[in-house]
C-alpha positions as CSV (number, residue, x, y, z in Angstrom):
1,M,-21.5,-48.9,-53.8
2,A,-23.7,-46.3,-55.5
3,S,-24.8,-48.7,-58.3
4,Q,-27.5,-46.2,-59.4
5,D,-24.8,-43.8,-60.5
6,S,-23.4,-44.0,-64.0
7,A,-19.7,-43.7,-64.6
8,S,-20.0,-39.9,-65.1
9,T,-16.3,-39.3,-64.7
10,P,-13.2,-41.4,-65.0
11,A,-12.9,-41.2,-61.2
12,V,-16.3,-42.8,-60.8
13,A,-15.5,-45.4,-63.5
14,A,-12.3,-46.3,-61.6
15,L,-14.2,-46.8,-58.4
16,I,-16.8,-49.0,-60.1
17,A,-14.1,-51.1,-61.8
18,A,-12.3,-51.5,-58.4
19,D,-15.6,-52.4,-56.7
20,V,-15.0,-49.7,-54.1
21,P,-18.0,-48.5,-52.1
22,Y,-18.6,-44.7,-52.5
23,T,-21.3,-42.1,-52.4
24,L,-21.5,-39.3,-55.0
25,H,-22.2,-35.7,-53.7
26,P,-22.9,-33.3,-56.6
27,Y,-23.3,-29.6,-55.8
28,E,-23.7,-26.4,-57.7
29,H,-20.2,-25.0,-58.4
30,D,-20.3,-21.2,-58.3
31,P,-17.6,-19.8,-60.7
32,S,-17.8,-16.5,-59.0
33,S,-17.1,-17.9,-55.5
34,E,-14.2,-16.3,-53.7
35,L,-13.6,-19.5,-51.7
36,S,-11.0,-22.1,-52.9
37,Y,-12.5,-25.0,-54.7
38,G,-12.1,-27.2,-51.6
39,E,-13.6,-24.7,-49.2
40,E,-16.5,-24.2,-51.7
41,A,-17.1,-28.0,-51.7
42,A,-17.0,-28.2,-47.9
43,A,-19.5,-25.4,-47.6
44,A,-21.8,-26.7,-50.3
45,L,-21.8,-30.2,-48.8
46,R,-22.0,-28.9,-45.2
47,A,-19.0,-31.1,-44.4
48,A,-16.3,-30.4,-41.9
49,P,-13.3,-29.0,-43.9
50,E,-11.1,-31.6,-42.1
51,R,-13.0,-34.3,-44.0
52,V,-12.8,-32.7,-47.4
53,F,-9.5,-33.5,-49.1
54,K,-8.0,-31.6,-52.0
55,T,-5.6,-33.2,-54.5
56,L,-2.5,-31.1,-55.3
57,C,0.0,-32.0,-57.9
58,V,3.7,-31.6,-57.0
59,K,6.9,-32.3,-58.7
60,A,10.0,-34.1,-57.5
61,G,12.5,-33.7,-60.2
62,D,10.7,-34.9,-63.4
63,E,8.1,-36.9,-61.4
64,L,4.6,-35.6,-61.0
65,L,2.9,-36.8,-57.8
66,M,-0.4,-36.2,-56.1
67,A,-0.5,-34.9,-52.5
68,I,-4.0,-35.3,-50.9
69,V,-4.6,-33.1,-47.9
70,P,-7.6,-31.6,-46.0
71,V,-8.9,-28.3,-47.3
72,A,-8.7,-27.1,-43.6
73,G,-4.9,-27.0,-43.9
74,S,-2.2,-26.6,-46.4
75,L,0.4,-28.8,-48.0
76,D,3.8,-29.1,-46.3
77,L,6.2,-29.5,-49.3
78,K,9.1,-30.4,-47.0
79,A,7.1,-33.2,-45.4
80,V,6.3,-34.5,-48.9
81,A,10.0,-34.4,-49.8
82,R,10.9,-36.3,-46.6
83,T,8.2,-38.9,-47.2
84,I,9.4,-39.8,-50.7
85,G,13.1,-39.4,-49.8
86,V,14.1,-36.5,-52.0
87,K,15.7,-33.1,-51.2
88,R,13.0,-30.8,-52.7
89,V,9.5,-30.9,-53.9
90,I,7.7,-28.0,-55.7
91,M,4.1,-27.3,-56.7
92,A,3.5,-28.5,-60.3
93,D,2.6,-26.2,-63.1
94,P,-1.3,-26.1,-63.2
95,E,-1.3,-26.7,-67.0
96,E,0.9,-29.7,-66.6
97,A,-1.3,-31.0,-63.8
98,E,-4.4,-30.7,-66.0
99,R,-2.7,-32.3,-69.0
100,V,-1.2,-35.3,-67.2
101,T,-4.3,-36.0,-65.0
102,G,-7.0,-35.3,-67.6
103,Y,-8.8,-33.2,-65.0
104,V,-9.3,-29.4,-64.6
105,L,-8.1,-27.5,-61.5
106,G,-10.8,-27.7,-58.8
107,G,-11.7,-31.1,-60.2
108,I,-8.5,-33.1,-60.0
109,S,-9.3,-36.4,-58.5
110,P,-6.6,-38.8,-57.1
111,V,-8.6,-41.6,-58.7
112,G,-9.0,-42.4,-62.4
113,G,-6.6,-39.9,-63.9
114,R,-5.2,-40.2,-67.4
115,K,-1.9,-41.4,-66.0
116,K,-1.6,-43.2,-62.6
117,L,0.6,-41.0,-60.4
118,R,2.2,-41.8,-57.1
119,A,-0.1,-40.5,-54.4
120,I,0.5,-39.5,-50.8
121,L,-2.5,-39.1,-48.5
122,D,-2.2,-37.0,-45.3
123,A,-2.4,-39.3,-42.3
124,T,-5.3,-37.3,-40.8
125,A,-7.6,-38.9,-43.3
126,F,-7.7,-41.9,-40.9
127,D,-9.2,-39.6,-38.2
128,H,-12.5,-40.1,-40.1
129,D,-14.5,-43.1,-41.1
130,Q,-15.3,-41.4,-44.5
131,I,-13.7,-38.5,-46.4
132,Y,-14.5,-36.5,-49.5
133,I,-12.4,-36.2,-52.5
134,S,-13.0,-34.6,-55.9
135,G,-15.1,-36.7,-58.2
136,G,-13.2,-35.6,-61.3
137,Q,-15.1,-32.3,-62.1
138,R,-15.9,-29.1,-60.3
139,G,-19.2,-29.6,-58.4
140,L,-18.8,-33.3,-57.7
141,D,-17.3,-34.9,-54.6
142,I,-17.0,-38.6,-53.7
143,E,-17.3,-39.8,-50.2
144,L,-15.4,-43.0,-49.4
145,A,-13.4,-44.7,-46.6
146,P,-9.7,-43.6,-46.4
147,A,-8.6,-47.2,-46.6
148,D,-10.5,-47.6,-49.9
149,L,-8.8,-44.5,-51.3
150,V,-5.4,-45.9,-50.3
151,S,-6.3,-49.2,-51.9
152,V,-7.5,-47.8,-55.2
153,T,-4.6,-45.3,-55.5
154,D,-1.8,-47.3,-53.9
155,A,-1.2,-44.2,-51.8
156,T,1.5,-43.8,-49.2
157,T,0.1,-42.3,-45.9
158,A,2.1,-39.7,-44.1
159,P,1.7,-36.4,-42.2
160,I,2.0,-34.0,-45.1
161,A,-0.5,-31.3,-44.1
162,K,0.0,-28.3,-41.8
163,P,-2.6,-26.0,-40.3
164,A,-3.7,-23.2,-42.6
């Protein structure tokens, strides 16, 4: 665990509280970047985009959920719907996602949100010993083992990503 790190965000505080080993990776967020937030993080961290995961909020009826997929691909909404046993899933309204999670777009972490949401992690996360997720703010990523992410979020694992 990165004990020298203070609980700079709720995501970091949640990992500390759960005694989950992690490494913080801050980088300089460029507001003028034309890359997506995830692509910007991968480039700044010099990490393979397959190892950097973005957290997308989706809705199934009235339920808000988190879908965690590699920035190298995109989210397959039909696969999410199949995974949770509903007919249809749509992307959540960005303002609702920010309000419910307590995080801003580009910094939504699957860990430590204002409200614990059901999470689904793309199965490719387990192709890697360590993956990166948002640390709860733009310009901060957390590196951790996929199994630890599943443990701290109670995530379901399923193939929910498709190639970009």
